[in-house]
MARROVO-727169 format. One record per residue (C-alpha): residue in three letters; residue number from 1; x, y, z. Coordinates in Angstrom, 1 decimal, m for minus. Layout:
<atom "ala", NUM, <X, Y, Z>>
...
// end
This chain:
<atom "met", 1, <8.7, 1.5, 5.4>>
<atom "phe", 2, <7.4, 0.4, 8.8>>
<atom "pro", 3, <8.5, m2.8, 10.5>>
<atom "asp", 4, <5.7, m5.4, 10.7>>
<atom "ser", 5, <5.0, m4.5, 14.4>>
<atom "glu", 6, <4.2, m0.9, 13.4>>
<atom "arg", 7, <2.6, m1.4, 10.0>>
<atom "ala", 8, <m0.7, m2.8, 11.3>>
<atom "asn", 9, <m1.3, 0.3, 13.4>>
<atom "ala", 10, <0.0, 2.9, 11.0>>
<atom "val", 11, <m2.3, 5.7, 9.9>>
<atom "thr", 12, <m2.6, 6.3, 6.1>>
<atom "pro", 13, <m1.3, 9.8, 5.5>>
<atom "met", 14, <m4.2, 10.7, 3.2>>
<atom "ala", 15, <m3.6, 14.5, 3.2>>
<atom "glu", 16, <0.1, 14.1, 2.3>>
<atom "leu", 17, <m0.7, 11.6, m0.4>>
<atom "cys", 18, <m3.4, 13.8, m1.9>>
<atom "ala", 19, <m1.1, 16.9, m1.8>>
<atom "met", 20, <1.7, 14.9, m3.5>>
<atom "ala", 21, <m0.8, 13.8, m6.2>>
<atom "arg", 22, <m1.9, 17.4, m6.8>>
<atom "ala", 23, <1.7, 18.6, m6.9>>
<atom "glu", 24, <2.4, 16.0, m9.6>>
<atom "leu", 25, <m0.7, 17.0, m11.5>>
<atom "ala", 26, <m2.1, 13.5, m11.2>>
<atom "asp", 27, <m5.5, 13.0, m12.7>>
<atom "pro", 28, <m7.7, 10.4, m10.8>>
<atom "thr", 29, <m9.4, 9.4, m14.1>>
<atom "gln", 30, <m6.1, 8.3, m15.7>>
<atom "thr", 31, <m4.3, 6.0, m13.3>>
<atom "phe", 32, <m5.3, 6.1, m9.6>>
<atom "ser", 33, <m7.1, 7.9, m6.9>>
<atom "phe", 34, <m6.8, 7.8, m3.1>>
<atom "ser", 35, <m9.7, 7.1, m0.8>>
<atom "leu", 36, <m9.9, 6.0, 2.9>>
<atom "tyr", 37, <m10.8, 2.4, 3.4>>
<atom "asp", 38, <m13.6, 3.4, 5.7>>
<atom "thr", 39, <m15.3, 5.6, 3.1>>
<atom "asn", 40, <m14.9, 3.4, 0.0>>
<atom "pro", 41, <m13.6, m0.1, 0.8>>
<atom "leu", 42, <m12.6, m1.9, m2.3>>
<atom "leu", 43, <m11.6, m4.9, m0.2>>
<atom "asp", 44, <m12.5, m5.6, 3.4>>
<atom "val", 45, <m9.9, m5.9, 6.1>>
<atom "thr", 46, <m9.8, m9.7, 5.9>>
<atom "ala", 47, <m9.1, m9.6, 2.2>>
<atom "arg", 48, <m6.4, m6.9, 2.5>>
<atom "asn", 49, <m4.7, m8.9, 5.3>>
<atom "leu", 50, <m4.7, m12.1, 3.2>>
<atom "leu", 51, <m3.3, m10.2, 0.2>>
<atom "ala", 52, <m0.6, m8.7, 2.4>>
<atom "leu", 53, <0.3, m12.2, 3.8>>
<atom "phe", 54, <0.4, m13.6, 0.3>>
<atom "leu", 55, <2.7, m10.8, m0.9>>
<atom "asp", 56, <5.0, m11.4, 2.1>>
<atom "phe", 57, <5.0, m15.1, 1.3>>
<atom "met", 58, <5.9, m14.5, m2.4>>
<atom "trp", 59, <8.6, m12.0, m1.4>>
<atom "asp", 60, <10.2, m14.6, 0.8>>
<atom "lys", 61, <9.9, m17.4, m1.8>>
<atom "thr", 62, <11.3, m15.4, m4.6>>
<atom "gln", 63, <14.0, m13.6, m2.7>>
<atom "ser", 64, <17.5, m14.2, m4.1>>
<atom "gly", 65, <20.8, m13.9, m2.2>>
<atom "asp", 66, <21.0, m10.2, m3.2>>
<atom "ala", 67, <19.0, m7.5, m1.5>>
<atom "arg", 68, <15.8, m6.9, m3.6>>
<atom "val", 69, <14.9, m3.4, m4.6>>
<atom "asp", 70, <12.2, m4.0, m7.2>>
<atom "met", 71, <9.2, m3.5, m5.0>>
// end
């Protein structure tokens, strides 16, 4: 996982993700499929950023004293 400073500029490894999905015999009609944000944006950049901020907020608010590994 990237630190926050690197996450914003990280490139999505689409080729590697697709190769992994093929290796696992994943069927895009059953659970998921990968697409670049530029070619098929489900959410625009602003919405994705807001969701990421909300996830970080919830993570901080629900974090117990122990290191969390459930996400």
